[in-house]
C-alpha positions as protocol buffer text, in pm:
chain_id: "A"
residue {
  index: 1
  type: MET
  ca { x: 1695 y: -367 z: -1943 }
}
residue {
  index: 2
  type: ARG
  ca { x: 1649 y: -163 z: -1631 }
}
residue {
  index: 3
  type: ALA
  ca { x: 1804 y: 165 z: -1525 }
}
residue {
  index: 4
  type: VAL
  ca { x: 1783 y: 346 z: -1195 }
}
residue {
  index: 5
  type: ILE
  ca { x: 1857 y: 709 z: -1275 }
}
residue {
  index: 6
  type: GLN
  ca { x: 1946 y: 969 z: -1016 }
}
residue {
  index: 7
  type: ARG
  ca { x: 1980 y: 1338 z: -1085 }
}
residue {
  index: 8
  type: CYS
  ca { x: 2300 y: 1431 z: -905 }
}
residue {
  index: 9
  type: ARG
  ca { x: 2509 y: 1730 z: -811 }
}
residue {
  index: 10
  type: ARG
  ca { x: 2806 y: 1496 z: -793 }
}
residue {
  index: 11
  type: ALA
  ca { x: 2875 y: 1125 z: -824 }
}
residue {
  index: 12
  type: SER
  ca { x: 3179 y: 902 z: -846 }
}
residue {
  index: 13
  type: VAL
  ca { x: 3269 y: 536 z: -853 }
}
residue {
  index: 14
  type: GLN
  ca { x: 3581 y: 383 z: -699 }
}
residue {
  index: 15
  type: VAL
  ca { x: 3756 y: 53 z: -760 }
}
residue {
  index: 16
  type: ASP
  ca { x: 4032 y: -50 z: -519 }
}
residue {
  index: 17
  type: GLY
  ca { x: 4021 y: 296 z: -358 }
}
residue {
  index: 18
  type: LYS
  ca { x: 4076 y: 483 z: -687 }
}
residue {
  index: 19
  type: VAL
  ca { x: 3815 y: 694 z: -866 }
}
residue {
  index: 20
  type: VAL
  ca { x: 3754 y: 537 z: -1208 }
}
residue {
  index: 21
  type: GLY
  ca { x: 3458 y: 752 z: -1313 }
}
residue {
  index: 22
  type: ALA
  ca { x: 3286 y: 1072 z: -1200 }
}
residue {
  index: 23
  type: LEU
  ca { x: 3036 y: 1332 z: -1311 }
}
residue {
  index: 24
  type: GLY
  ca { x: 3173 y: 1662 z: -1433 }
}
residue {
  index: 25
  type: ASP
  ca { x: 3146 y: 1997 z: -1255 }
}
residue {
  index: 26
  type: HIS
  ca { x: 2787 y: 2055 z: -1369 }
}
residue {
  index: 27
  type: GLY
  ca { x: 2653 y: 1730 z: -1220 }
}
residue {
  index: 28
  type: GLY
  ca { x: 2426 y: 1513 z: -1426 }
}
residue {
  index: 29
  type: LEU
  ca { x: 2289 y: 1163 z: -1410 }
}
residue {
  index: 30
  type: ALA
  ca { x: 2412 y: 861 z: -1219 }
}
residue {
  index: 31
  type: VAL
  ca { x: 2276 y: 557 z: -1401 }
}
residue {
  index: 32
  type: LEU
  ca { x: 2274 y: 210 z: -1249 }
}
residue {
  index: 33
  type: LEU
  ca { x: 2218 y: -22 z: -1545 }
}
residue {
  index: 34
  type: GLY
  ca { x: 2099 y: -382 z: -1529 }
}
residue {
  index: 35
  type: ILE
  ca { x: 2099 y: -609 z: -1833 }
}
residue {
  index: 36
  type: GLU
  ca { x: 1849 y: -895 z: -1833 }
}
residue {
  index: 37
  type: VAL
  ca { x: 1817 y: -1220 z: -2024 }
}
residue {
  index: 38
  type: GLY
  ca { x: 1671 y: -1143 z: -2367 }
}
residue {
  index: 39
  type: ASP
  ca { x: 1804 y: -788 z: -2390 }
}
residue {
  index: 40
  type: THR
  ca { x: 1970 y: -699 z: -2720 }
}
residue {
  index: 41
  type: SER
  ca { x: 2136 y: -402 z: -2886 }
}
residue {
  index: 42
  type: THR
  ca { x: 1785 y: -281 z: -2974 }
}
residue {
  index: 43
  type: GLU
  ca { x: 1711 y: -224 z: -2605 }
}
residue {
  index: 44
  type: ALA
  ca { x: 2055 y: -69 z: -2555 }
}
residue {
  index: 45
  type: VAL
  ca { x: 1985 y: 190 z: -2824 }
}
residue {
  index: 46
  type: ARG
  ca { x: 1635 y: 260 z: -2688 }
}
residue {
  index: 47
  type: ILE
  ca { x: 1749 y: 311 z: -2330 }
}
residue {
  index: 48
  type: ALA
  ca { x: 2036 y: 534 z: -2442 }
}
residue {
  index: 49
  type: GLU
  ca { x: 1790 y: 749 z: -2639 }
}
residue {
  index: 50
  type: LYS
  ca { x: 1567 y: 777 z: -2332 }
}
residue {
  index: 51
  type: LEU
  ca { x: 1859 y: 867 z: -2107 }
}
residue {
  index: 52
  type: ALA
  ca { x: 1984 y: 1135 z: -2346 }
}
residue {
  index: 53
  type: LYS
  ca { x: 1640 y: 1297 z: -2376 }
}
residue {
  index: 54
  type: LEU
  ca { x: 1502 y: 1244 z: -2025 }
}
residue {
  index: 55
  type: ARG
  ca { x: 1378 y: 1581 z: -1901 }
}
residue {
  index: 56
  type: ILE
  ca { x: 1432 y: 1571 z: -1526 }
}
residue {
  index: 57
  type: PHE
  ca { x: 1628 y: 1894 z: -1476 }
}
residue {
  index: 58
  type: GLU
  ca { x: 1443 y: 2209 z: -1380 }
}
residue {
  index: 59
  type: ASP
  ca { x: 1400 y: 2506 z: -1612 }
}
residue {
  index: 60
  type: SER
  ca { x: 1383 y: 2868 z: -1492 }
}
residue {
  index: 61
  type: ALA
  ca { x: 1018 y: 2815 z: -1390 }
}
residue {
  index: 62
  type: GLY
  ca { x: 1110 y: 2520 z: -1169 }
}
residue {
  index: 63
  type: LYS
  ca { x: 953 y: 2259 z: -1400 }
}
residue {
  index: 64
  type: MET
  ca { x: 1132 y: 1943 z: -1506 }
}
residue {
  index: 65
  type: ASN
  ca { x: 1176 y: 2040 z: -1869 }
}
residue {
  index: 66
  type: LEU
  ca { x: 1549 y: 2007 z: -1938 }
}
residue {
  index: 67
  type: SER
  ca { x: 1768 y: 1714 z: -2035 }
}
residue {
  index: 68
  type: VAL
  ca { x: 2121 y: 1640 z: -1917 }
}
residue {
  index: 69
  type: ALA
  ca { x: 2254 y: 1795 z: -2240 }
}
residue {
  index: 70
  type: ASP
  ca { x: 2045 y: 2109 z: -2186 }
}
residue {
  index: 71
  type: VAL
  ca { x: 2213 y: 2171 z: -1850 }
}
residue {
  index: 72
  type: GLY
  ca { x: 2566 y: 2080 z: -1965 }
}
residue {
  index: 73
  type: GLY
  ca { x: 2573 y: 1774 z: -1741 }
}
residue {
  index: 74
  type: SER
  ca { x: 2735 y: 1437 z: -1787 }
}
residue {
  index: 75
  type: LEU
  ca { x: 2647 y: 1075 z: -1715 }
}
residue {
  index: 76
  type: LEU
  ca { x: 2806 y: 815 z: -1491 }
}
residue {
  index: 77
  type: VAL
  ca { x: 2693 y: 470 z: -1609 }
}
residue {
  index: 78
  type: ILE
  ca { x: 2750 y: 180 z: -1371 }
}
residue {
  index: 79
  type: SER
  ca { x: 2664 y: -178 z: -1457 }
}
residue {
  index: 80
  type: GLN
  ca { x: 2462 y: -343 z: -1180 }
}
residue {
  index: 81
  type: PHE
  ca { x: 2336 y: -699 z: -1228 }
}
residue {
  index: 82
  type: THR
  ca { x: 2148 y: -687 z: -897 }
}
residue {
  index: 83
  type: LEU
  ca { x: 1880 y: -475 z: -1066 }
}
residue {
  index: 84
  type: ALA
  ca { x: 1759 y: -802 z: -1218 }
}
residue {
  index: 85
  type: GLY
  ca { x: 1712 y: -951 z: -871 }
}
residue {
  index: 86
  type: ASP
  ca { x: 1377 y: -1115 z: -798 }
}
residue {
  index: 87
  type: CYS
  ca { x: 1263 y: -1145 z: -436 }
}
residue {
  index: 88
  type: SER
  ca { x: 913 y: -1276 z: -509 }
}
residue {
  index: 89
  type: GLY
  ca { x: 1000 y: -1628 z: -396 }
}
residue {
  index: 90
  type: GLY
  ca { x: 1145 y: -1539 z: -58 }
}
residue {
  index: 91
  type: ASN
  ca { x: 1391 y: -1313 z: 115 }
}
residue {
  index: 92
  type: ARG
  ca { x: 1701 y: -1406 z: -82 }
}
residue {
  index: 93
  type: PRO
  ca { x: 1705 y: -1256 z: -431 }
}
residue {
  index: 94
  type: SER
  ca { x: 1734 y: -1476 z: -736 }
}
residue {
  index: 95
  type: PHE
  ca { x: 1944 y: -1343 z: -1020 }
}
residue {
  index: 96
  type: VAL
  ca { x: 1834 y: -1586 z: -1293 }
}
residue {
  index: 97
  type: ARG
  ca { x: 1695 y: -1291 z: -1494 }
}
residue {
  index: 98
  type: ALA
  ca { x: 2036 y: -1121 z: -1503 }
}
residue {
  index: 99
  type: ALA
  ca { x: 2218 y: -1162 z: -1834 }
}
residue {
  index: 100
  type: ARG
  ca { x: 2546 y: -1353 z: -1829 }
}
residue {
  index: 101
  type: PRO
  ca { x: 2853 y: -1125 z: -1817 }
}
residue {
  index: 102
  type: GLU
  ca { x: 2958 y: -1212 z: -2173 }
}
residue {
  index: 103
  type: VAL
  ca { x: 2619 y: -1082 z: -2293 }
}
residue {
  index: 104
  type: ALA
  ca { x: 2580 y: -794 z: -2049 }
}
residue {
  index: 105
  type: GLU
  ca { x: 2921 y: -629 z: -2088 }
}
residue {
  index: 106
  type: PRO
  ca { x: 2888 y: -555 z: -2463 }
}
residue {
  index: 107
  type: LEU
  ca { x: 2534 y: -424 z: -2409 }
}
residue {
  index: 108
  type: VAL
  ca { x: 2649 y: -184 z: -2137 }
}
residue {
  index: 109
  type: ALA
  ca { x: 2926 y: -73 z: -2374 }
}
residue {
  index: 110
  type: ARG
  ca { x: 2666 y: -19 z: -2647 }
}
residue {
  index: 111
  type: VAL
  ca { x: 2458 y: 207 z: -2420 }
}
residue {
  index: 112
  type: VAL
  ca { x: 2769 y: 411 z: -2338 }
}
residue {
  index: 113
  type: GLU
  ca { x: 2869 y: 427 z: -2706 }
}
residue {
  index: 114
  type: GLU
  ca { x: 2522 y: 551 z: -2806 }
}
residue {
  index: 115
  type: LEU
  ca { x: 2525 y: 819 z: -2536 }
}
residue {
  index: 116
  type: ARG
  ca { x: 2869 y: 938 z: -2640 }
}
residue {
  index: 117
  type: SER
  ca { x: 2768 y: 945 z: -3007 }
}
residue {
  index: 118
  type: SER
  ca { x: 2488 y: 1184 z: -2913 }
}
residue {
  index: 119
  type: GLY
  ca { x: 2752 y: 1427 z: -2786 }
}
residue {
  index: 120
  type: LEU
  ca { x: 2724 y: 1354 z: -2415 }
}
residue {
  index: 121
  type: HIS
  ca { x: 3017 y: 1316 z: -2176 }
}
residue {
  index: 122
  type: VAL
  ca { x: 2994 y: 969 z: -2021 }
}
residue {
  index: 123
  type: GLU
  ca { x: 3209 y: 801 z: -1762 }
}
residue {
  index: 124
  type: THR
  ca { x: 3168 y: 448 z: -1631 }
}
residue {
  index: 125
  type: GLY
  ca { x: 3240 y: 210 z: -1352 }
}
residue {
  index: 126
  type: ARG
  ca { x: 3435 y: -111 z: -1417 }
}
residue {
  index: 127
  type: PHE
  ca { x: 3252 y: -421 z: -1523 }
}
residue {
  index: 128
  type: ARG
  ca { x: 3283 y: -726 z: -1294 }
}
residue {
  index: 129
  type: THR
  ca { x: 3458 y: -543 z: -1010 }
}
residue {
  index: 130
  type: GLU
  ca { x: 3360 y: -449 z: -658 }
}
residue {
  index: 131
  type: MET
  ca { x: 3271 y: -80 z: -684 }
}
residue {
  index: 132
  type: LYS
  ca { x: 3200 y: 189 z: -428 }
}
residue {
  index: 133
  type: VAL
  ca { x: 2954 y: 450 z: -553 }
}
residue {
  index: 134
  type: GLU
  ca { x: 2919 y: 788 z: -387 }
}
residue {
  index: 135
  type: LEU
  ca { x: 2665 y: 1047 z: -492 }
}
residue {
  index: 136
  type: LEU
  ca { x: 2471 y: 1352 z: -389 }
}
residue {
  index: 137
  type: ASN
  ca { x: 2118 y: 1311 z: -524 }
}
residue {
  index: 138
  type: ASP
  ca { x: 1969 y: 1644 z: -632 }
}
residue {
  index: 139
  type: GLY
  ca { x: 1604 y: 1684 z: -538 }
}
residue {
  index: 140
  type: PRO
  ca { x: 1602 y: 1399 z: -462 }
}
residue {
  index: 141
  type: VAL
  ca { x: 1505 y: 1283 z: -809 }
}
residue {
  index: 142
  type: THR
  ca { x: 1521 y: 911 z: -883 }
}
residue {
  index: 143
  type: ILE
  ca { x: 1359 y: 745 z: -1184 }
}
residue {
  index: 144
  type: VAL
  ca { x: 1330 y: 375 z: -1267 }
}
residue {
  index: 145
  type: LEU
  ca { x: 1329 y: 307 z: -1640 }
}
residue {
  index: 146
  type: ASP
  ca { x: 1245 y: -33 z: -1788 }
}
residue {
  index: 147
  type: VAL
  ca { x: 1297 y: -109 z: -2156 }
}
residue {
  index: 148
  type: THR
  ca { x: 1179 y: -456 z: -2244 }
}
residue {
  index: 149
  type: PRO
  ca { x: 1241 y: -662 z: -2558 }
}
residue {
  index: 150
  type: ASN
  ca { x: 970 y: -631 z: -2824 }
}
residue {
  index: 151
  type: ALA
  ca { x: 795 y: -344 z: -2644 }
}
């Protein structure tokens, strides 16, 4: 399971020209989430725990010491199978490592459920749709997080 996490002042996702998810007024984290073959609910729980506790917001001393909860932020979680793309064999990515939709969709839902159960406000994109994502990265701060099975 792979997540690309961006600390944002604002972020939203649109489907068919309508906003279906957005960060709240305090900003937060835009999370592009890719589910790979072999990922299970164990990885979903682990990545949700990491996202909830990730300290990438600055404290009063300017150090990255605060989590999204500490700053009153929210999360925008967007499923993105292209994160499993492999370009090692040429210029056209292969997506054989991406989990099938019937496996990936419940795992994305599990990540969202875990985040919400920890008290965080979470909004999402729409699975299996063409989405337009707009964001203002704060910093910029972008983190890539990999959680692998049996690790």
